[in-house]
C-alpha positions, 0 to 999 in steps of 0.5 A: 237451545242449540248445542252451538248456543250452549257452547257460547255461539249465540249467532253465527251467520253471513249477512246477505247484503239485502237485510237478511242473513244466512246461518252457518255452523261454527265449523263453516266460518271463514272456510270460503270467502265469498265476494261481498261476504260479511260474517257475524259471530255473536258470542257468550263469553261466559262459555269456555268454548266461545272463549277458546274459539277467540284465542284460536282465530289467527287473523284476530289481533291479540289485543282485540282478543284481550279486549273482547274477553276483559272481565271489566271494561270501559267504553273505548275505541281502538284501531288494530290492524285493518279493524277496530275494537269498540267497547260500548255500554248498553242499558240493562233492560232485564226485569227487576234490573237497575237501568244504571247497571250498564252492560258491556258490549264488545265488538271487533269489526273488520272489512268482512267480519264482525265479532260481538261478545257479551256477558249478559243478554244485550237488547241492541244485538237482539234487535238486530237479530230480529231485524235480520229475520225480517229482512230489514237488518244491516247489509254491510259492516258499516250498516251493522255498526250504525244499527248498534249505535241507533239501538243503543241511543234509542234505549238510552233516550228512553231511560233518560225520559224515565229519569226526567219523569222521576225527577218531575214527580220528586219536585211535585212531591216536594211542593206538596209534602209535609214530611220530607224524610222520604224525599231525601233518599229518592233524590240521592238515588236519582242522582246516583243513577244519573251520574252512573249513566253520565259516566258512560255517555261521553266516552261513547260519544267520543268513540263514534266521533273517532270512527266517523273522523278516522273513517276506516276503509270499510266505512262509506260516506253515508255511514260516516255521516250517520256515525257523526250524527250518532256521536252528536246524539250521544252528546245530546244525551250526555247534555240531558244527563248534565241538565238532570244532575243540575235540576237534581242539585237544585231540588236537593238544595231546595229540600235542604233549605225547606228542612232548615226552615222547618227546623228554624221554625220549630226552634223559634216556637220552642224558644217563644214558648220557653220565653212565655213560661219563664216569667210565669215559672219565676212568679210561681217559684217566688210565691212558693218559697217557704218564708213569712210575708208571702202576699195573699197567703192568708186570702181565700181568693189568693190562689185565683188572684195569682192564676188570673195574674199569670193568665193575663201575663201569659196572654200579654207575652203571647200577644207581644211575640205575635206582634213581633212575628215570632209566632 
């Protein structure tokens, strides 16, 4: 790890316009403007030197600095001077992390300058760094913005596919499971996950749509078309999440109906059993009263006669309830 990265400067360089980048030291940034030069600075704003560097930039609007350093953010887009402030949310791809734990990506993009800020590792940005190293990265400001959108849409599509797979498994388990107690928390967890994802998808669709519609001067025709397509893609992803939420609700209703039906079946069975034993208990209780004149009290076969009568009565009641389809 370099001293610059220790201070929060994760990447400092210039896009060469041919898919690659030339690295710069922090003190070389904005020293000499070159024709067609696009600077990219990627900051870890958990480090104080990086935060102070943002405050020291004279050409950076104060509102942009506040947006880049805000501790809690929601997806949004704002035009400030000749640039834009863009706040997005990326899927958390860290090991053992919940995918619905979205990570904030903060961007300030101007005609010849890109500043991105992070609190945690951002896969969409790392993909761009890898592409630049392979000479297949963005060559302009608008291409950089489109690359960020593509990377984020790809990751979100993969997450949605995983949610759909989980829901399919729950539906399959519901159809086969005798014990539904474990399904209830699984459905609740999936719904919370989908709701969290949906919370950020629509604002990001709106953000890319606004950029494509308002079209800053540094956004060319092809980039505007791609940004509009990215907006539509985020809209489709949001629609997919809404469909998942609808399916999850249907699954939860089916689970609730199944549990209610099983509870009703158990109650009916207990009621029928009680109905069968009620007359039997009445007869045995009647014969057990301590008074004279009890039938068969002196008979040697009296006990077996009463047992036989009770057995016949019990079978008759069982057949009755069975014919009425209570059993």
